[in-house]
Kinemage of the C-alpha trace (Angstrom):
@kinemage 1
@onewidth
@group {chain A} dominant
@subgroup {mainchain}
@vectorlist {calphas} color= white
{ca met a 1} P 102.065 114.289 205.024
{ca ala a 2} L 98.768 114.021 203.134
{ca glu a 3} L 98.005 117.669 203.884
{ca ala a 4} L 101.483 118.689 202.793
{ca arg a 5} L 101.065 116.752 199.547
{ca thr a 6} L 97.696 118.411 199.000
{ca arg a 7} L 99.172 121.835 199.549
{ca thr a 8} L 102.108 121.054 197.271
{ca ser a 9} L 99.705 119.758 194.652
{ca val a 10} L 97.772 123.022 194.733
{ca arg a 11} L 100.984 124.995 194.347
{ca thr a 12} L 102.109 122.724 191.532
{ca arg a 13} L 98.828 122.974 189.672
{ca thr a 14} L 98.713 126.738 190.090
{ca thr a 15} L 102.306 127.127 188.922
{ca ala a 16} L 101.785 124.791 185.960
{ca ala a 17} L 98.665 126.669 184.937
{ca ala a 18} L 100.454 130.018 185.164
{ca val a 19} L 103.436 128.729 183.170
{ca leu a 20} L 101.138 127.233 180.529
{ca ile a 21} L 99.185 130.458 180.137
{ca val a 22} L 102.344 132.558 179.927
{ca ala a 23} L 103.915 130.067 177.498
{ca leu a 24} L 100.914 130.211 175.197
{ca ala a 25} L 100.885 133.998 175.390
{ca leu a 26} L 104.625 134.257 174.683
{ca val a 27} L 104.500 131.771 171.805
{ca ala a 28} L 101.556 133.592 170.269
{ca gly a 29} L 103.342 136.912 170.725
{ca ala a 30} L 106.592 135.591 169.254
{ca val a 31} L 104.842 134.114 166.210
{ca thr a 32} L 102.952 137.343 165.687
{ca leu a 33} L 106.129 139.407 166.034
{ca val a 34} L 108.062 137.301 163.515
{ca ala a 35} L 105.138 137.339 161.077
{ca leu a 36} L 104.746 141.110 161.331
{ca met a 37} L 108.483 141.653 160.858
{ca arg a 38} L 108.586 139.387 157.781
{ca asp a 39} L 105.575 141.138 156.283
{ca ser a 40} L 107.146 144.532 156.905
{ca leu a 41} L 110.448 143.546 155.300
{ca arg a 42} L 108.697 141.915 152.321
{ca asp a 43} L 106.595 145.039 151.810
{ca gly a 44} L 109.750 147.160 151.779
{ca leu a 45} L 111.468 144.913 149.257
{ca ala a 46} L 108.313 144.769 147.121
{ca asn a 47} L 108.181 148.574 147.061
{ca thr a 48} L 111.803 148.671 145.914
{ca ala a 49} L 111.080 146.143 143.170
{ca glu a 50} L 107.995 148.065 142.056
{ca gln a 51} L 109.996 151.282 141.791
{ca arg a 52} L 112.634 149.530 139.668
{ca ala a 53} L 109.978 147.966 137.444
{ca ala a 54} L 108.302 151.367 136.977
{ca ala a 55} L 111.640 152.966 136.098
{ca leu a 56} L 112.387 150.273 133.512
{ca ala a 57} L 108.894 150.570 132.040
{ca gly a 58} L 109.325 154.334 131.747
{ca gln a 59} L 112.692 153.933 130.067
{ca ile a 60} L 111.227 151.498 127.531
{ca glu a 61} L 108.430 153.889 126.628
{ca thr a 62} L 110.743 156.904 126.290
{ca thr a 63} L 114.095 155.665 124.953
{ca gly a 64} L 113.433 152.056 124.064
{ca leu a 65} L 114.704 148.778 125.446
{ca pro a 66} L 117.564 149.034 127.957
{ca ala a 67} L 120.863 147.412 127.212
{ca ala a 68} L 121.253 143.893 128.565
{ca gly a 69} L 122.720 143.852 132.063
{ca val a 70} L 122.156 147.631 132.582
{ca ala a 71} L 119.238 149.414 134.195
{ca asp a 72} L 120.671 152.580 135.678
{ca asp a 73} L 123.572 153.640 137.821
{ca asp a 74} L 121.975 152.302 141.008
{ca asp a 75} L 121.611 148.653 140.076
{ca asp a 76} L 121.064 146.473 143.130
{ca pro a 77} L 122.699 143.061 142.954
{ca glu a 78} L 119.742 141.640 144.913
{ca leu a 79} L 117.416 142.636 142.080
{ca val a 80} L 117.057 140.616 138.878
{ca trp a 81} L 114.998 142.020 135.997
{ca gln a 82} L 113.851 140.895 132.592
{ca val a 83} L 111.965 142.471 129.724
{ca leu a 84} L 109.548 139.916 128.257
{ca asp a 85} L 107.788 140.094 124.915
{ca glu a 86} L 104.202 139.091 124.192
{ca arg a 87} L 105.140 135.414 124.072
{ca gly a 88} L 106.857 135.534 127.485
{ca ala a 89} L 110.355 135.249 126.029
{ca ala a 90} L 113.095 137.344 127.607
{ca val a 91} L 114.422 140.035 125.231
{ca arg a 92} L 116.543 141.864 127.817
{ca ser a 93} L 117.867 140.670 131.207
{ca ser a 94} L 120.091 142.027 133.965
{ca thr a 95} L 121.462 138.540 134.511
{ca pro a 96} L 121.335 135.597 132.146
{ca leu a 97} L 118.679 133.150 133.368
{ca ser a 98} L 117.949 129.691 132.047
{ca glu a 99} L 114.203 130.355 132.369
{ca pro a 100} L 112.218 133.562 131.987
{ca leu a 101} L 110.615 135.214 135.022
{ca pro a 102} L 106.846 134.943 135.514
{ca thr a 103} L 104.737 137.520 133.631
{ca glu a 104} L 102.529 138.000 136.721
{ca asp a 105} L 103.305 138.952 140.338
{ca ala a 106} L 104.544 136.000 142.431
{ca asp a 107} L 105.259 135.849 146.176
{ca thr a 108} L 107.963 133.203 145.930
{ca val a 109} L 109.980 131.823 143.013
{ca arg a 110} L 113.197 129.919 142.795
{ca leu a 111} L 115.917 131.165 140.453
{ca pro a 112} L 118.515 128.746 139.136
{ca gly a 113} L 121.632 128.814 141.329
{ca ala a 114} L 120.077 131.080 144.004
{ca gly a 115} L 120.105 129.943 147.627
{ca his a 116} L 117.101 132.036 148.633
{ca pro a 117} L 113.645 132.539 147.161
{ca tyr a 118} L 112.703 135.673 145.225
{ca ala a 119} L 109.525 137.696 145.023
{ca val a 120} L 108.470 138.921 141.570
{ca val a 121} L 106.584 142.125 140.643
{ca thr a 122} L 105.602 143.016 137.048
{ca glu a 123} L 104.882 146.227 135.131
{ca glu a 124} L 103.376 146.622 131.643
{ca ala a 125} L 105.359 148.741 129.152
{ca gly a 126} L 103.505 148.768 125.840
{ca thr a 127} L 103.821 145.358 124.243
{ca tyr a 128} L 106.478 144.368 126.768
{ca thr a 129} L 106.275 143.200 130.363
{ca val a 130} L 108.925 144.202 132.870
{ca ala a 131} L 109.477 141.539 135.586
{ca val a 132} L 111.644 142.392 138.603
{ca ala a 133} L 112.653 139.679 141.086
{ca val a 134} L 113.927 140.742 144.531
{ca ser a 135} L 115.818 138.384 146.854
{ca leu a 136} L 114.156 137.439 150.148
{ca glu a 137} L 117.461 136.564 151.779
{ca glu a 138} L 117.296 139.664 153.971
{ca val a 139} L 113.850 138.634 155.202
{ca asp a 140} L 115.014 135.109 156.060
{ca asp a 141} L 118.175 136.335 157.773
{ca ser a 142} L 116.310 138.928 159.869
{ca ala a 143} L 113.689 136.368 160.891
{ca ala a 144} L 116.392 133.887 161.863
{ca ala a 145} L 118.193 136.579 163.854
{ca leu a 146} L 114.964 137.300 165.763
{ca val a 147} L 113.943 133.678 166.327
{ca thr a 148} L 117.233 132.738 168.001
{ca pro a 149} L 116.905 135.122 170.994
{ca leu a 150} L 113.240 134.249 171.260
{ca leu a 151} L 114.068 130.544 171.544
{ca val a 152} L 116.556 131.332 174.293
{ca gly a 153} L 114.509 133.973 176.090
{ca leu a 154} L 111.221 132.069 176.135
{ca pro a 155} L 112.417 129.214 178.410
{ca leu a 156} L 114.154 131.717 180.683
{ca met a 157} L 110.969 133.758 180.930
{ca leu a 158} L 108.963 130.631 181.715
{ca leu a 159} L 111.417 129.654 184.452
{ca leu a 160} L 111.144 133.126 185.941
{ca val a 161} L 107.350 133.070 185.804
{ca gly a 162} L 107.237 129.582 187.314
{ca gly a 163} L 109.549 130.545 190.161
{ca val a 164} L 107.663 133.735 190.963
{ca thr a 165} L 104.322 131.927 190.809
{ca trp a 166} L 105.615 129.167 193.081
{ca val a 167} L 106.780 131.671 195.697
{ca val a 168} L 103.671 133.847 195.472
{ca thr a 169} L 101.341 130.834 195.623
{ca gly a 170} L 103.180 129.505 198.658
{ca arg a 171} L 102.810 132.822 200.448
{ca ala a 172} L 99.143 133.029 199.462
{ca leu a 173} L 98.450 129.495 200.723
{ca ala a 174} L 100.275 129.975 204.014
{ca pro a 175} L 97.269 131.636 205.760
{ca val a 176} L 95.017 128.883 204.399
{ca glu a 177} L 97.323 126.266 205.912
{ca his a 178} L 97.244 128.092 209.252
{ca ile a 179} L 93.445 128.151 209.115
{ca arg a 180} L 93.369 124.449 208.231
{ca arg a 181} L 95.625 123.513 211.155
{ca glu a 182} L 93.530 125.531 213.586
{ca val a 183} L 90.253 124.052 212.304
{ca glu a 184} L 91.734 120.562 212.672
{ca glu a 185} L 92.304 121.263 216.370
{ca ile a 186} L 88.740 122.485 216.965
{ca thr a 187} L 86.468 119.850 218.462
{ca gly a 188} L 82.968 119.871 219.910
{ca asp a 189} L 84.463 120.694 223.324
{ca arg a 190} L 86.668 123.505 222.004
{ca leu a 191} L 84.270 125.670 220.010
{ca asp a 192} L 85.669 128.726 221.785
{ca arg a 193} L 88.751 128.592 219.543
{ca arg a 194} L 88.964 130.803 216.457
{ca val a 195} L 91.001 130.633 213.254
{ca pro a 196} L 93.640 133.333 212.623
{ca glu a 197} L 92.484 136.216 210.459
{ca pro a 198} L 95.227 137.436 208.098
{ca pro a 199} L 95.710 141.224 207.977
{ca ser a 200} L 95.123 141.346 204.226
{ca arg a 201} L 91.644 142.438 203.112
{ca asp a 202} L 91.159 139.702 200.549
{ca glu a 203} L 89.176 136.507 200.031
{ca ile a 204} L 91.226 134.592 202.620
{ca asn a 205} L 90.530 137.249 205.236
{ca arg a 206} L 86.819 137.074 204.438
{ca leu a 207} L 86.977 133.264 204.605
{ca ala a 208} L 88.593 133.393 208.050
{ca arg a 209} L 86.041 135.919 209.334
{ca thr a 210} L 83.188 133.828 207.946
{ca met a 211} L 84.548 130.705 209.638
{ca asn a 212} L 84.911 132.561 212.939
{ca arg a 213} L 81.303 133.751 212.714
{ca met a 214} L 80.264 130.168 211.976
{ca leu a 215} L 82.221 128.929 214.998
{ca ala a 216} L 80.585 131.602 217.134
{ca arg a 217} L 77.150 130.444 215.998
{ca leu a 218} L 78.071 126.820 216.698
{ca glu a 219} L 79.347 127.738 220.153
{ca glu a 220} L 76.179 129.689 220.888
{ca ser a 221} L 74.034 126.819 219.613
{ca arg a 222} L 75.895 124.296 221.757
{ca ala a 223} L 75.588 126.486 224.839
{ca ser a 224} L 71.882 126.991 224.174
{ca arg a 225} L 71.363 123.258 223.656
{ca gln a 226} L 73.216 122.387 226.840
{ca gln a 227} L 71.228 124.950 228.801
{ca phe a 228} L 68.019 123.682 227.223
{ca val a 229} L 68.769 120.078 228.198
{ca ala a 230} L 69.713 121.114 231.728
{ca asp a 231} L 66.554 123.197 232.190
{ca ala a 232} L 64.298 120.532 230.675
{ca ser a 233} L 65.839 117.903 232.973
{ca his a 234} L 65.220 120.177 235.950
{ca glu a 235} L 61.620 120.822 234.937
{ca leu a 236} L 60.881 117.122 234.494
{ca arg a 237} L 62.620 116.212 237.751
{ca ser a 238} L 60.230 118.318 239.850
{ca pro a 239} L 56.907 116.575 238.940
{ca leu a 240} L 58.596 113.176 239.038
{ca ala a 241} L 59.865 113.937 242.541
{ca ser a 242} L 56.374 114.993 243.644
{ca ile a 243} L 54.837 111.783 242.320
{ca arg a 244} L 57.516 109.658 243.940
{ca gln a 245} L 57.177 111.472 247.264
{ca ala a 246} L 53.406 110.960 247.370
{ca ala a 247} L 53.804 107.296 246.424
{ca glu a 248} L 56.471 106.682 249.111
{ca val a 249} L 54.332 108.321 251.791
{ca thr a 250} L 51.356 106.155 250.835
{ca arg a 251} L 53.522 103.034 250.833
{ca asp a 252} L 55.298 103.669 254.150
{ca his a 253} L 52.332 105.233 255.974
{ca pro a 254} L 49.070 103.778 254.735
{ca gly a 255} L 46.206 106.079 255.510
{ca ala a 256} L 48.423 109.149 256.010
{ca leu a 257} L 47.006 110.733 252.836
{ca pro a 258} L 43.272 111.262 252.399
{ca glu a 259} L 41.559 108.865 250.005
{ca gly a 260} L 42.107 109.872 246.390
{ca glu a 261} L 44.845 112.455 247.125
{ca leu a 262} L 47.573 110.225 245.679
{ca ala a 263} L 45.623 109.815 242.455
{ca glu a 264} L 44.996 113.560 242.249
{ca ala a 265} L 48.669 114.312 242.848
{ca val a 266} L 49.750 111.834 240.185
{ca leu a 267} L 47.227 113.179 237.684
{ca glu a 268} L 48.205 116.785 238.363
{ca glu a 269} L 51.932 116.189 238.000
{ca ala a 270} L 51.417 113.933 234.960
{ca ala a 271} L 49.401 116.674 233.293
{ca arg a 272} L 52.179 119.108 234.103
{ca met a 273} L 54.754 116.809 232.513
{ca gln a 274} L 52.510 116.279 229.509
{ca arg a 275} L 52.214 120.037 228.948
{ca leu a 276} L 55.969 120.404 229.234
{ca val a 277} L 56.661 117.597 226.763
{ca glu a 278} L 54.105 118.977 224.308
{ca gln a 279} L 55.727 122.400 224.509
{ca leu a 280} L 59.177 120.910 223.973
{ca leu a 281} L 57.905 119.028 220.915
{ca leu a 282} L 56.288 122.200 219.596
{ca leu a 283} L 59.540 124.101 220.043
{ca thr a 284} L 61.432 121.377 218.198
{ca arg a 285} L 58.917 121.476 215.373
{ca ala a 286} L 59.145 125.268 215.086
{ca asp a 287} L 62.952 125.079 215.167
{ca gly a 288} L 62.868 122.760 212.161
{ca gly a 289} L 60.649 125.137 210.203
{ca ala a 290} L 58.414 122.263 208.974
{ca leu a 291} L 55.183 124.283 208.824
{ca ala a 292} L 52.319 123.576 206.422
{ca arg a 293} L 50.969 126.912 205.159
{ca gln a 294} L 47.355 127.786 204.415
{ca glu a 295} L 45.015 130.763 204.774
{ca val a 296} L 44.314 131.461 208.466
{ca asp a 297} L 41.861 133.998 209.940
{ca leu a 298} L 43.820 135.374 212.876
{ca asp a 299} L 40.748 137.230 214.171
{ca asp a 300} L 38.861 133.933 214.600
{ca leu a 301} L 41.735 132.487 216.623
{ca ala a 302} L 41.859 135.619 218.809
{ca leu a 303} L 38.112 135.562 219.532
{ca ala a 304} L 38.187 131.849 220.356
{ca glu a 305} L 41.062 132.222 222.830
{ca ala a 306} L 39.458 135.287 224.402
{ca arg a 307} L 36.248 133.329 225.072
{ca arg a 308} L 38.243 130.455 226.541
{ca ala a 309} L 40.235 132.719 228.887
{ca ala a 310} L 37.237 134.668 230.202
{ca arg a 311} L 36.359 133.929 233.822
{ca pro a 312} L 34.822 135.661 236.808
{ca gly a 313} L 37.077 138.491 237.926
{ca leu a 314} L 38.848 138.784 234.539
{ca gln a 315} L 37.470 140.984 231.768
{ca val a 316} L 38.713 140.114 228.267
{ca asp a 317} L 38.123 143.008 225.853
{ca thr a 318} L 37.838 142.001 222.167
{ca ser a 319} L 36.437 145.261 220.804
{ca gly a 320} L 39.661 145.848 218.887
{ca val a 321} L 39.521 142.573 216.961
{ca gly a 322} L 39.106 143.219 213.232
{ca ala a 323} L 39.542 141.129 210.118
{ca gly a 324} L 43.034 139.778 209.621
{ca arg a 325} L 44.031 136.918 207.342
{ca val a 326} L 47.552 135.514 207.089
{ca arg a 327} L 49.177 132.494 205.499
{ca gly a 328} L 50.520 130.007 208.008
{ca glu a 329} L 49.864 126.866 210.003
{ca pro a 330} L 46.595 127.081 211.986
{ca thr a 331} L 47.733 124.851 214.878
{ca thr a 332} L 50.933 126.727 215.668
{ca leu a 333} L 49.358 130.168 215.154
{ca ala a 334} L 46.570 129.156 217.541
{ca gln a 335} L 49.306 128.219 220.037
{ca val a 336} L 50.799 131.713 219.657
{ca val a 337} L 47.466 133.362 220.478
{ca arg a 338} L 46.808 130.950 223.365
{ca asn a 339} L 50.228 131.455 224.951
{ca leu a 340} L 49.940 135.256 224.769
{ca val a 341} L 46.390 135.291 226.164
{ca asp a 342} L 47.293 132.817 228.941
{ca asn a 343} L 50.364 134.874 229.824
{ca ala a 344} L 48.285 138.059 229.981
{ca ala a 345} L 45.536 136.379 232.020
{ca arg a 346} L 48.122 134.993 234.462
{ca his a 347} L 49.585 138.411 235.220
{ca ala a 348} L 46.538 140.668 234.795
{ca ala a 349} L 44.925 142.424 237.742
{ca gly a 350} L 41.490 142.144 236.154
{ca arg a 351} L 41.564 143.140 232.520
{ca val a 352} L 43.010 141.790 229.267
{ca ala a 353} L 42.627 143.377 225.835
{ca val a 354} L 43.021 141.488 222.557
{ca ser a 355} L 43.080 143.237 219.163
{ca val a 356} L 43.745 142.275 215.534
{ca arg a 357} L 44.228 144.767 212.700
{ca glu a 358} L 45.951 145.158 209.355
{ca ala a 359} L 49.066 147.298 209.661
{ca gly a 360} L 52.355 147.814 207.830
{ca gly a 361} L 51.571 145.507 204.956
{ca gly a 362} L 50.674 142.658 207.323
{ca val a 363} L 48.453 141.705 210.223
{ca glu a 364} L 49.151 142.750 213.813
{ca leu a 365} L 47.953 140.828 216.885
{ca val a 366} L 48.173 142.729 220.180
{ca val a 367} L 47.553 141.259 223.658
{ca glu a 368} L 47.661 143.629 226.659
{ca asp a 369} L 47.035 143.348 230.388
{ca asp a 370} L 46.749 145.665 233.371
{ca gly a 371} L 49.270 143.809 235.506
{ca ala a 372} L 52.666 144.872 236.825
{ca gly a 373} L 54.264 144.914 233.373
{ca ile a 374} L 57.790 143.874 232.406
{ca pro a 375} L 60.857 146.023 233.179
{ca ala a 376} L 62.581 147.357 230.053
{ca glu a 377} L 65.821 145.521 230.825
{ca gln a 378} L 63.967 142.182 231.066
{ca arg a 379} L 61.891 142.404 227.866
{ca glu a 380} L 64.250 140.324 225.771
{ca arg a 381} L 64.832 137.717 228.464
{ca val a 382} L 61.137 136.784 228.629
{ca phe a 383} L 61.484 135.184 225.172
{ca glu a 384} L 64.277 132.881 226.313
{ca arg a 385} L 63.497 129.288 227.163
{ca phe a 386} L 62.699 128.429 230.802
{ca val a 387} L 62.947 132.056 231.886
{ca arg a 388} L 60.470 133.141 234.595
{ca leu a 389} L 60.791 136.634 235.987
{ca asp a 390} L 58.719 135.593 238.986
{ca glu a 391} L 59.746 132.006 239.686
{ca ala a 392} L 57.314 131.282 242.495
{ca arg a 393} L 54.235 132.769 240.830
{ca ala a 394} L 54.989 131.166 237.462
{ca arg a 395} L 55.434 127.738 238.979
{ca asp a 396} L 52.341 127.993 241.119
{ca ala a 397} L 50.295 129.058 238.082
{ca gly a 398} L 51.562 126.133 236.089
{ca gly a 399} L 53.929 128.104 233.860
{ca ser a 400} L 57.002 126.339 232.499
{ca gly a 401} L 58.843 129.355 231.108
{ca leu a 402} L 58.418 128.049 227.561
{ca gly a 403} L 55.273 129.875 226.460
{ca leu a 404} L 56.849 133.088 225.193
{ca ala a 405} L 59.842 131.220 223.754
{ca ile a 406} L 57.380 129.168 221.715
{ca val a 407} L 55.647 132.367 220.590
{ca arg a 408} L 58.836 133.885 219.253
{ca gln a 409} L 59.980 130.659 217.607
{ca ile a 410} L 56.675 130.142 215.784
{ca val a 411} L 56.382 133.788 214.748
{ca thr a 412} L 59.943 133.756 213.424
{ca ala a 413} L 59.191 130.566 211.458
{ca his a 414} L 56.286 132.508 209.883
{ca glu a 415} L 58.705 135.334 208.971
{ca gly a 416} L 57.099 137.653 211.508
{ca thr a 417} L 58.202 139.603 214.589
{ca val a 418} L 57.076 139.807 218.211
{ca thr a 419} L 57.849 142.670 220.589
{ca val a 420} L 56.908 143.632 224.130
{ca ser a 421} L 56.349 147.135 225.498
{ca thr a 422} L 54.282 148.986 228.090
{ca ser a 423} L 50.523 148.827 227.658
{ca ser a 424} L 48.139 151.753 227.983
{ca leu a 425} L 46.366 149.570 230.564
{ca gly a 426} L 49.498 149.720 232.727
{ca gly a 427} L 50.839 146.216 232.190
{ca ala a 428} L 52.628 144.457 229.332
{ca arg a 429} L 51.786 144.842 225.656
{ca phe a 430} L 52.792 141.991 223.327
{ca ala a 431} L 52.566 142.782 219.590
{ca val a 432} L 52.922 140.137 216.881
{ca his a 433} L 53.334 141.263 213.266
{ca leu a 434} L 52.833 138.657 210.542
{ca pro a 435} L 53.113 139.168 206.767
{ca val a 436} L 49.903 138.870 204.787
């Protein structure tokens, strides 16, 4: 019921707003129309009065004062005229008046015994002034005749507008109500559901498509989180099981394990768990984007990691390392270089090449190896969390399947890109591009 009231309230407010706007527009239009009509009629009557005043003034100048009550053969009973002397006294008049007409133009005057106002125009004729008053009864009657239908038609028009707006608003809100009902049914366990997309290409259609894209992202995020939790639980279970197994053997069969082997096993598996937890924390930190930025010499990080990875039987070539400075967080960028170098060293047959150079308006870090390489169809999967293309080798070498996922997450947080391709050495070529 609350939703229905909300929807009705929206329809009511929309309809009321539409009716108010139309009412204001119609009232303004009606007032303007009546005013324009009155002005037009008054101008016409004023022109008639001016012509009569000019005719009387011409008659006075040519033949003298007209006879009282006579102007010409076309006297209009709605016109009243007077000839006034210098003192403003009436010397001739078409109709006897108790008071003389004004000697200057007047928009509205009241004549004794008249039910309507008059407008007065004047004309000079020598020492005389001709004043002609024209009745405004026609103006008042025409305005009244126009106002009556407007008073009747305006409410009818508002009712029509209100009804149409109510129907149109209801039809416009119907898809929104369908979307609302569907969203109300979507829970954390039902993110596969989608809201209906109306066929119209309007704002509601774009809203529905945006919500569906949001739901798709939420579903993908939930699936990724669930997979992440499952994989992390599996990874932590393995070292814990190894520690427990060694401890149970030592407890049940004292002396079965050589002296110190239990401690070594516990230390080895604990270190493995520690690395995994540190990587998980680093991933979480990179996901949040909370990185403190400062100037970082990427070439120094590359040279340091190359020296660390060098060992008998593995040649690390750093001849391609040149100057390259970026803005980022030193700790996480060092982790990027370390993970790439460790990954290359783990899979190399005997040679790893590290290079840093300025390219494309940024700095490019490239790590290559002469190993077996990565098949083209697997090059995106290697950046997923807990993915190992060679499960046995990766586990034996201490890999958790998080190293390259961390690389991509950190590089993305630094607004950079990381790609993998085939190296000229024959193995994999990882290229990281970071903005300057």
